C-alpha positions as CSV (number, residue, x, y, z in Angstrom):
1,M,-134.4,-146.5,79.2
2,G,-134.2,-142.9,79.1
3,M,-131.3,-140.9,77.9
4,G,-127.5,-141.4,78.1
5,R,-126.8,-138.4,80.3
6,F,-128.2,-135.7,82.5
7,S,-126.7,-132.1,83.1
8,T,-127.9,-129.2,85.1
9,A,-128.3,-127.3,81.8
10,D,-130.9,-130.0,80.7
11,W,-132.8,-129.5,84.0
12,A,-132.8,-125.6,83.7
13,A,-134.1,-126.0,80.1
14,Y,-136.8,-128.3,81.1
15,N,-137.6,-126.0,84.2
16,A,-137.9,-122.9,81.8
17,R,-140.4,-124.8,79.6
18,H,-142.6,-126.5,82.1
19,V,-142.2,-125.1,85.6
20,D,-141.2,-121.4,85.7
21,G,-144.2,-119.1,86.2
22,R,-146.8,-121.9,87.0
23,S,-148.4,-122.5,90.3
24,R,-148.2,-125.7,92.3
25,S,-151.7,-126.7,91.2
26,E,-150.8,-126.3,87.6
27,I,-147.5,-128.3,87.9
28,F,-149.1,-131.1,90.0
29,G,-152.6,-131.2,88.5
30,A,-152.7,-134.9,87.5
31,T,-155.2,-137.1,89.2
32,G,-153.9,-140.4,88.0
33,I,-150.9,-142.1,86.4
34,D,-150.4,-142.4,82.7
35,P,-150.6,-146.0,81.8
36,R,-147.5,-146.0,79.9
37,F,-145.6,-145.2,83.1
38,D,-147.5,-147.5,85.4
39,P,-144.8,-149.6,87.2
40,A,-147.5,-152.4,87.7
41,R,-147.4,-152.9,83.9
42,F,-143.8,-153.8,83.8
43,S,-142.5,-157.2,84.7
44,T,-138.8,-156.2,84.7
45,R,-137.0,-152.9,85.2
46,E,-133.4,-152.6,84.7
47,S,-130.4,-150.4,84.7
48,R,-127.3,-151.4,82.8
49,D,-124.0,-150.1,81.3
50,S,-124.2,-148.6,77.7
51,A,-121.8,-146.9,75.4
52,H,-123.1,-143.5,76.8
53,N,-122.7,-144.6,80.2
54,P,-120.2,-147.5,80.8
55,Q,-120.5,-147.2,84.6
56,S,-124.2,-146.9,85.3
57,T,-125.7,-146.3,88.7
58,P,-129.3,-147.4,89.1
59,I,-131.4,-144.7,90.9
60,I,-135.1,-144.5,91.6
61,L,-136.9,-141.1,91.5
62,A,-140.3,-141.2,93.2
63,A,-142.8,-138.4,93.6
64,D,-145.3,-137.8,96.4
65,V,-148.6,-137.8,94.6
66,T,-150.7,-137.4,97.8
67,G,-149.8,-133.8,98.6
68,S,-148.7,-134.7,102.1
69,M,-145.2,-133.2,101.5
70,G,-146.7,-129.7,100.7
71,M,-144.2,-127.2,99.3
72,I,-141.3,-129.7,99.3
73,A,-142.2,-131.3,96.0
74,H,-142.9,-128.0,94.5
75,E,-139.6,-126.6,95.6
76,L,-137.8,-129.7,94.2
77,M,-139.5,-129.1,90.9
78,R,-138.5,-125.4,90.7
79,G,-134.9,-125.8,91.9
80,G,-134.1,-129.3,91.1
81,L,-132.1,-131.8,93.1
82,I,-128.8,-130.0,92.9
83,T,-128.2,-126.8,94.8
């Protein structure tokens, strides 16, 4: 599931294409979940070692979709998780 690696350069490229110059309401404008990504539709989720990542570490990334975190989610999208 997903790609075999992550780098800060990957995040910077994504950020430049999808986040830079956009307001919070433009970035977080969805009002529902895309059915392809709805966790209720999956019976099994797994993380396992592969040729690209022989020592995998399962990580869950979650997003606050209620807006109760205010600017925190927006700042994470702009700056990423690594400072």
